[in-house]
C-alpha positions as a Markdown table, in Angstrom:
| # | Residue | x | y | z |
|---|---|---|---|---|
| 1 | Met | 63.6 | 34.3 | 93.9 |
| 2 | Phe | 62.3 | 32.0 | 96.4 |
| 3 | Val | 65.2 | 29.3 | 95.7 |
| 4 | Tyr | 67.9 | 31.8 | 96.2 |
| 5 | Arg | 66.6 | 33.2 | 99.4 |
| 6 | Ala | 65.4 | 29.2 | 100.8 |
| 7 | Gly | 69.1 | 28.2 | 99.4 |
| 8 | Phe | 71.8 | 30.3 | 100.5 |
| 9 | Gln | 70.3 | 33.0 | 102.5 |
| 10 | Arg | 68.4 | 30.0 | 105.0 |
| 11 | Gln | 70.7 | 27.4 | 104.4 |
| 12 | Glu | 68.2 | 24.8 | 103.4 |
| 13 | Leu | 69.3 | 23.8 | 100.3 |
| 14 | Gly | 67.3 | 20.2 | 100.2 |
| 15 | Tyr | 64.4 | 22.2 | 100.1 |
| 16 | Ala | 65.8 | 24.9 | 97.7 |
| 17 | Ala | 66.3 | 21.9 | 95.5 |
| 18 | Ala | 63.2 | 20.5 | 95.8 |
| 19 | Ala | 61.0 | 23.5 | 95.2 |
| 20 | Gly | 63.6 | 23.7 | 92.3 |
| 21 | Val | 61.9 | 20.1 | 90.9 |
| 22 | Val | 58.6 | 21.7 | 91.6 |
| 23 | Met | 59.3 | 24.8 | 89.3 |
| 24 | Phe | 60.9 | 22.9 | 86.5 |
| 25 | Val | 57.9 | 20.4 | 86.6 |
| 26 | Ile | 55.5 | 23.4 | 86.4 |
| 27 | Asp | 57.2 | 24.5 | 83.6 |
| 28 | Phe | 57.3 | 21.8 | 81.9 |
| 29 | Val | 54.2 | 21.1 | 82.1 |
| 30 | Leu | 53.0 | 24.5 | 81.0 |
| 31 | Gly | 55.3 | 24.3 | 77.7 |
| 32 | Arg | 53.8 | 21.2 | 77.0 |
| 33 | Ile | 50.4 | 22.5 | 77.1 |
| 34 | Gly | 51.3 | 25.9 | 75.6 |
| 35 | Thr | 53.1 | 24.1 | 72.2 |
| 36 | Arg | 50.1 | 21.5 | 71.6 |
| 37 | Ala | 47.8 | 24.7 | 72.1 |
| 38 | Phe | 49.2 | 26.4 | 69.4 |
| 39 | Gly | 50.9 | 24.0 | 66.8 |
| 40 | Val | 54.9 | 24.7 | 67.6 |
| 41 | Gly | 56.7 | 21.8 | 65.6 |
| 42 | Arg | 54.0 | 20.1 | 63.7 |
| 43 | Thr | 54.0 | 19.6 | 59.8 |
Protein backbone atom coordinates (compact mmCIF):
# COMPACT_ATOMS: atom_id res chain seq x y z
CA MET A 1 0.00 0.00 0.00
CA PHE A 2 2.85 2.37 0.83
CA VAL A 3 4.53 1.80 -2.53
CA TYR A 4 1.24 2.37 -4.37
CA ARG A 5 0.58 5.65 -2.56
CA ALA A 6 4.11 6.93 -3.09
CA GLY A 7 4.21 5.95 -6.74
CA PHE A 8 0.77 6.76 -8.04
CA GLN A 9 -0.98 9.13 -5.67
CA ARG A 10 2.00 11.35 -4.80
CA GLN A 11 3.90 10.82 -8.08
CA GLU A 12 7.15 9.91 -6.30
CA LEU A 13 8.17 7.03 -8.55
CA GLY A 14 11.82 6.93 -7.49
CA TYR A 15 10.88 6.78 -3.83
CA ALA A 16 8.37 4.01 -4.53
CA ALA A 17 10.93 2.02 -6.51
CA ALA A 18 13.48 2.30 -3.69
CA ALA A 19 10.87 1.21 -1.16
CA GLY A 20 10.01 -1.77 -3.36
CA VAL A 21 13.65 -2.84 -3.50
CA VAL A 22 13.97 -2.55 0.28
CA MET A 23 10.81 -4.62 0.75
CA PHE A 24 12.16 -7.27 -1.64
CA VAL A 25 15.45 -7.52 0.27
CA ILE A 26 13.63 -7.85 3.60
CA ASP A 27 11.36 -10.56 2.19
CA PHE A 28 14.31 -12.40 0.67
CA VAL A 29 16.28 -12.38 3.93
CA LEU A 30 13.28 -13.50 5.98
CA GLY A 31 12.58 -16.26 3.47
CA ARG A 32 16.16 -17.51 3.67
CA ILE A 33 16.02 -17.50 7.46
CA GLY A 34 12.73 -19.39 7.39
CA THR A 35 13.97 -22.07 5.00
CA ARG A 36 17.05 -22.65 7.11
CA ALA A 37 15.08 -22.72 10.35
CA PHE A 38 12.54 -25.26 9.08
CA GLY A 39 14.97 -27.28 6.98
CA VAL A 40 13.12 -26.86 3.70
CA GLY A 41 14.98 -28.30 0.71
CA ARG A 42 17.30 -30.58 2.66
CA THR A 43 17.56 -34.17 1.55
